[in-house]
C-alpha positions as CSV (number, residue, x, y, z in Angstrom):
1,M,-21.7,-1.7,-5.3
2,A,-18.7,-3.2,-6.3
3,F,-16.5,0.1,-6.7
4,E,-17.6,1.2,-3.1
5,E,-16.2,-2.5,-1.6
6,V,-12.7,-1.9,-3.8
7,Y,-12.5,1.9,-2.4
8,R,-13.3,0.6,1.0
9,R,-11.1,-2.5,1.2
10,T,-8.0,-0.3,-0.6
11,A,-8.1,3.5,0.3
12,G,-6.2,3.1,3.5
13,S,-3.3,1.2,1.7
14,V,-3.3,3.8,-1.4
15,Y,-3.2,6.5,0.4
16,A,-0.2,5.0,2.4
17,L,1.7,4.4,-0.5
18,V,1.0,7.6,-2.1
19,R,2.2,9.5,1.4
20,R,5.4,7.5,1.7
21,I,6.2,9.3,-2.3
22,L,4.8,12.8,-1.4
23,P,5.8,14.8,1.4
24,D,2.3,16.9,2.0
25,A,-1.2,15.2,3.5
26,T,-3.0,17.4,1.9
27,T,-1.6,16.7,-1.7
28,S,-1.2,12.7,-0.8
29,A,-5.1,12.8,-0.1
30,E,-5.7,14.9,-3.3
31,I,-3.5,12.5,-5.8
32,T,-5.7,9.4,-3.8
33,K,-8.7,11.0,-5.2
34,D,-7.4,11.1,-8.6
35,I,-6.3,7.7,-8.5
36,Y,-10.1,6.4,-7.9
37,I,-11.2,8.4,-10.4
38,R,-9.0,6.9,-12.8
39,V,-9.6,3.7,-11.6
40,W,-13.4,4.4,-12.4
41,G,-12.5,5.9,-15.8
42,S,-10.3,3.2,-16.7
43,A,-11.4,0.1,-15.2
44,H,-11.8,-1.3,-18.7
45,T,-8.4,-1.1,-19.7
46,Y,-7.8,-4.2,-16.6
47,R,-6.5,-7.5,-17.9
48,R,-6.7,-10.1,-15.4
49,A,-4.3,-12.4,-17.1
50,L,-1.8,-9.7,-16.1
51,G,-2.0,-9.3,-12.1
52,S,-4.9,-9.4,-10.2
53,A,-6.8,-6.2,-9.7
54,E,-4.9,-4.9,-6.6
55,T,-1.4,-5.4,-8.2
56,W,-3.1,-3.0,-11.0
57,L,-4.7,-0.3,-9.1
58,F,-1.4,-0.5,-6.8
59,A,0.9,-0.3,-9.9
60,L,-0.9,3.0,-10.9
61,T,-0.7,4.3,-7.5
62,H,2.7,4.2,-7.9
63,S,2.8,5.7,-11.3
64,C,1.0,8.6,-10.5
65,A,2.5,9.3,-7.3
66,V,6.0,9.1,-8.8
67,D,4.8,11.1,-11.9
68,H,3.4,14.0,-9.6
69,F,6.8,14.3,-7.3
70,R,8.5,14.1,-9.9
71,N,6.8,17.1,-11.7
72,S,6.3,19.2,-8.5
73,A,8.6,21.6,-6.6
74,D,9.1,19.3,-4.0
75,S,10.9,17.4,-6.2
76,R,13.4,19.0,-6.6
77,T,14.3,20.3,-2.9
78,H,13.3,17.1,-0.9
79,P,14.3,14.0,-1.5
80,L,11.3,11.0,-2.2
81,G,10.1,10.5,1.4
82,A,11.5,13.2,3.5
83,E,9.9,15.7,5.4
84,P,8.5,18.8,4.1
85,D,9.8,21.0,7.0
86,A,13.2,19.4,6.5
87,P,16.1,21.7,5.1
88,P,16.8,21.3,1.6
89,L,19.9,19.7,0.7
90,P,22.6,21.0,-0.9
91,P,24.1,19.1,-3.9
92,T,26.9,17.0,-3.0
93,I,29.5,14.4,-4.9
94,A,27.0,11.4,-4.2
95,D,23.9,13.5,-5.7
96,H,26.3,14.1,-9.2
97,S,27.6,10.2,-8.8
98,A,24.0,9.1,-8.5
99,Q,22.4,11.0,-11.1
100,H,25.6,9.5,-13.2
101,S,24.8,6.5,-12.4
102,L,20.8,6.1,-12.8
103,S,21.7,7.6,-16.2
104,L,23.5,4.2,-17.0
105,L,19.9,2.3,-16.5
106,T,17.5,1.1,-19.3
107,P,14.0,2.2,-18.8
108,E,13.4,-1.6,-17.8
109,Q,16.0,-1.2,-14.9
110,A,15.1,1.6,-13.7
111,E,11.0,0.8,-13.5
112,A,12.1,-2.6,-11.7
113,L,14.7,-0.9,-9.0
114,E,11.4,2.2,-8.7
115,L,8.8,-1.1,-8.3
116,A,11.2,-2.9,-5.8
117,Y,12.4,-0.2,-3.7
118,F,9.1,2.2,-3.7
119,G,6.4,0.6,-5.0
120,G,4.9,-1.0,-1.6
121,L,5.2,-4.0,-4.1
122,D,6.5,-7.5,-3.3
123,H,8.7,-9.1,-6.2
124,R,5.6,-11.3,-7.3
125,Q,3.5,-8.2,-7.1
126,S,6.1,-5.9,-8.9
127,A,6.8,-8.9,-12.0
128,R,2.9,-8.8,-12.3
129,A,2.3,-4.7,-12.6
130,L,5.5,-4.7,-15.6
131,G,3.7,-8.4,-17.1
132,V,7.1,-9.8,-17.0
133,D,7.6,-13.3,-14.8
134,Q,9.9,-13.0,-11.5
135,P,13.1,-14.2,-12.3
136,T,13.3,-11.6,-15.1
137,F,12.3,-9.0,-12.8
138,R,14.8,-9.9,-10.2
139,L,17.4,-10.1,-12.9
140,R,16.3,-6.3,-13.7
141,V,17.1,-5.2,-10.4
142,R,19.9,-7.3,-9.8
143,T,21.7,-5.4,-13.0
144,A,20.1,-2.3,-12.2
145,L,22.0,-2.5,-8.6
146,S,24.9,-3.9,-10.3
147,R,25.5,-0.6,-12.5
148,L,24.7,1.7,-9.9
149,R,27.4,0.2,-7.7
150,Q,29.9,0.1,-10.8
151,G,28.9,3.4,-12.1
152,M,29.1,5.0,-8.7
153,E,32.6,3.3,-8.4
154,S,33.7,4.7,-11.8
155,Y,32.6,8.2,-11.1
156,A,34.2,8.1,-7.7
157,R,37.6,6.9,-9.1
158,C,37.2,9.9,-11.9
159,R,36.8,11.9,-9.1
160,G,39.6,10.8,-6.9
161,H,38.0,9.3,-4.4
162,L,38.6,5.7,-4.9
163,G,41.8,3.7,-5.5
164,R,44.2,5.4,-3.3
165,R,46.0,2.5,-1.1
166,P,45.4,3.4,3.1
167,G,47.8,6.0,4.2
168,K,48.9,7.4,0.8
169,S,48.2,10.7,0.1
170,A,46.4,11.6,-4.2
171,R,49.8,13.3,-4.4
172,D,51.8,9.9,-3.5
173,S,49.9,7.9,-5.7
174,G,51.1,9.5,-8.8
């Protein structure tokens, strides 16, 4: 009976979070079902000291949806949350710059950034899901954003897209 109550209270929010990450409604429904099967089978792993049951559920939801997205063909043709009928995006300098910048992040920073922007949780809930305090979580997000910015600027400078004064061409700057 308790599980039915948890499902009744959270299923809509869980599906909405999965749907924000996955482009297909049918797949989102299947992943949502799989999440509740996982919850049923692994409820004994929940630790109240690390956060609320809802925080645990949403962290699990986010993790499952992102894992499915990364392992699907859609991840290679559609950015997170994009409409499935949209044409695939061609690779651009921004894609390469973003890939370069993301490679500069530690796993902890990448995870914090993912939760902060795609997890559907606030900073307090995200910090609990990661098992850290809020200042540590915020520092990870700030540091990750700073590294992303520096990495993208560095990549652009190396490719000759930044660092020129207005009105000067690449030929004039040397």
